[in-house]
C-alpha positions in Angstrom: -87.7 -42.6 -142.9 -90.3 -40.9 -145.0 -90.6 -40.9 -148.8 -90.0 -37.4 -150.3 -92.1 -36.2 -153.2 -90.2 -33.9 -155.5 -92.2 -32.1 -158.3 -90.9 -30.8 -161.6 -92.4 -29.7 -164.9 -91.3 -31.9 -167.8 -92.3 -32.5 -171.4 -92.3 -36.3 -170.7 -95.4 -38.3 -171.4 -96.7 -39.0 -167.8 -99.6 -41.2 -168.8 -99.9 -44.0 -166.2 -96.8 -42.6 -164.4 -96.5 -41.0 -161.0 -97.6 -37.4 -161.3 -99.0 -34.5 -159.3 -101.9 -32.3 -160.6 -103.1 -32.7 -164.2 -105.6 -35.5 -164.8 -105.9 -39.1 -163.5 -105.3 -42.1 -165.8 -107.8 -44.8 -165.0 -109.4 -48.0 -166.2 -112.8 -47.9 -167.9 -114.6 -49.5 -165.0 -113.0 -47.2 -162.4 -115.5 -45.2 -160.4 -114.5 -42.2 -158.3 -115.9 -39.1 -156.6 -115.7 -36.4 -159.3 -116.7 -33.7 -156.9 -113.2 -33.8 -155.4 -110.1 -32.4 -157.1 -107.4 -34.8 -158.4 -104.1 -34.2 -156.5 -101.9 -37.0 -157.6 -101.4 -40.6 -158.7 -98.6 -42.8 -157.4 -97.3 -45.7 -159.5 -96.5 -48.0 -156.6 -93.6 -49.7 -158.4 -91.7 -46.4 -158.0 -91.9 -46.7 -154.2 -90.1 -50.0 -153.7 -86.6 -48.6 -153.4 -87.6 -45.9 -150.8 -90.2 -47.8 -148.7 -87.6 -49.1 -146.2 -90.2 -50.7 -143.9 -92.3 -52.2 -146.7 -95.5 -50.3 -145.6 -96.9 -49.3 -149.0 -98.1 -51.4 -152.0 -95.3 -52.0 -154.5 -97.6 -52.8 -157.3 -100.5 -50.9 -158.9 -101.6 -47.3 -158.6 -102.7 -45.0 -155.7 -105.0 -42.1 -156.5 -105.5 -39.1 -154.2 -108.5 -36.8 -154.5 -109.2 -33.9 -152.0 -111.6 -31.0 -151.5 -108.9 -28.4 -151.9 -110.2 -26.0 -154.6 -110.9 -23.3 -152.0 -107.2 -23.4 -150.9 -106.2 -22.9 -154.5 -108.1 -19.6 -154.7 -111.5 -20.7 -155.8 -113.3 -18.8 -153.0 -116.6 -18.2 -154.8 -117.4 -21.7 -155.8 -116.2 -23.8 -152.9 -116.4 -23.6 -149.1 -113.3 -24.2 -147.0 -112.9 -27.4 -145.1 -112.2 -26.7 -141.4 -108.9 -26.7 -139.5 -108.4 -30.1 -137.8 -110.6 -32.9 -139.1 -112.1 -32.7 -142.5 -115.5 -34.2 -143.4 -115.3 -37.9 -144.1 -116.2 -37.3 -147.8 -113.6 -34.5 -148.3 -110.7 -37.0 -149.0 -110.8 -40.1 -151.2 -107.9 -42.5 -151.8 -108.3 -45.3 -154.3 -106.0 -48.2 -155.0 -105.9 -50.3 -158.2 -103.7 -53.3 -158.0 -103.2 -54.0 -161.7 -102.3 -51.2 -164.2 -102.8 -52.0 -167.9 -101.8 -49.0 -170.0 -103.6 -50.4 -173.0 -107.0 -50.3 -171.2 -106.5 -47.1 -169.2 -107.7 -43.6 -170.3 -107.1 -40.1 -169.0 -110.1 -38.3 -167.5 -110.4 -34.6 -168.3 -112.3 -32.5 -165.8 -114.6 -29.6 -166.6 -112.4 -26.5 -167.2 -114.9 -24.3 -165.5 -115.3 -26.4 -162.3 -111.7 -27.0 -161.0 -108.5 -25.1 -161.3 -106.5 -26.4 -164.3 -102.9 -27.0 -163.2 -100.2 -28.5 -165.4 -99.1 -31.9 -164.3 -95.8 -32.3 -162.5 -93.6 -35.3 -162.7 -93.0 -37.0 -159.3 -89.6 -38.2 -158.3 -89.1 -39.9 -155.0 -86.3 -39.8 -152.3 -85.8 -40.5 -148.7 -86.1 -37.8 -146.0 -86.3 -37.7 -142.2 -89.6 -38.6 -140.7 -90.2 -35.1 -139.4 -89.5 -33.3 -142.6 -91.8 -30.6 -144.1 -92.9 -30.6 -147.8 -94.8 -33.2 -149.7 -94.1 -36.7 -148.6 -95.5 -40.2 -148.0 -95.3 -41.8 -144.5 -93.1 -40.3 -141.8 -94.4 -38.0 -139.0 -96.8 -35.1 -139.7 -94.6 -32.0 -139.7 -95.5 -29.6 -136.8 -98.0 -32.1 -135.4 -97.4 -34.9 -132.9 -99.3 -38.1 -133.4 -100.5 -38.1 -129.9 -102.1 -34.7 -130.6 -104.5 -36.2 -133.1 -107.6 -36.7 -131.1 -110.5 -39.2 -131.3 -111.8 -40.6 -133.5 -108.4 -40.9 -135.2 -106.0 -41.1 -132.3 -103.2 -43.5 -133.1 -103.6 -43.1 -136.9 -100.5 -42.5 -139.1 -99.5 -40.2 -141.9 -100.1 -41.6 -145.4 -99.6 -38.4 -147.4 -98.5 -34.9 -146.3 -99.5 -32.1 -148.6 -97.7 -28.8 -147.9 -98.7 -25.3 -148.9 -96.9 -24.5 -152.1 -96.9 -22.2 -155.1 -95.6 -22.2 -158.6 -96.2 -20.3 -161.8 -99.7 -21.6 -162.4 -101.0 -22.3 -158.8 -100.9 -21.0 -155.2 -101.9 -23.7 -152.7 -102.3 -22.1 -149.3 -103.8 -24.1 -146.4 -104.7 -21.1 -144.3 -101.5 -19.4 -143.2 -98.9 -21.8 -144.7 -100.5 -24.9 -143.1 -100.3 -28.5 -144.1 -102.9 -31.2 -145.0 -102.3 -34.7 -143.6 -104.1 -37.7 -145.1 -104.1 -40.1 -142.2 -104.9 -43.8 -142.0 -105.2 -46.6 -139.5 -102.0 -48.6 -139.4 -104.0 -51.9 -139.8 -105.8 -50.4 -142.8 -102.5 -49.6 -144.4 -101.3 -53.2 -143.8 -104.4 -54.5 -145.4 -104.2 -52.0 -148.3 -107.6 -50.6 -147.3 -107.7 -47.0 -148.3 -111.4 -46.4 -148.0 -111.4 -44.7 -144.6 -108.5 -42.2 -145.0 -109.3 -38.9 -143.3 -108.0 -35.4 -143.8 -106.5 -33.3 -141.0 -105.5 -29.7 -141.7 -102.9 -28.1 -139.4 -102.3 -24.4 -139.5 -100.2 -22.2 -137.2 
């Protein structure tokens, strides 16, 4: 089974919580690629009840950054990543094992550089492996694993990001496509997220 990601606007304080959009909450010594847009942070403790096969970390924080500004309508300032495989530097996933809210801070990006989207609270659930929507693990919707060619044949889905819109954003991967962040199974076992690749599928 896959882990469903359900988004909602709330007035809750989401500092160091699982959230989509907004700004990341990081430690002082945390270094990341600020040329990529922040997509979400996952508080790994939230996954324990839904990760039936114990594949993901259940402690710490996962951060996802992607080159997706073009697909949010910033056509003048950003070039699109291609269908199929994205450049190696177009997706970055970071993992911090220990989260100390007293030493963490929120990073605010330049308003003129990235789209500013209100943060969404993430709630998790269990869905079928082949489900559409935003999810962790499971099978890529509309794409068979065996259709993922070299150099990533045999890799698995880590995060599926679906085309979506709301009152302050319109995320469109070509014509209602999906972006899969894929990982080698052995890298996931070893909690090594340094080689995650992006794969865009569009009908």
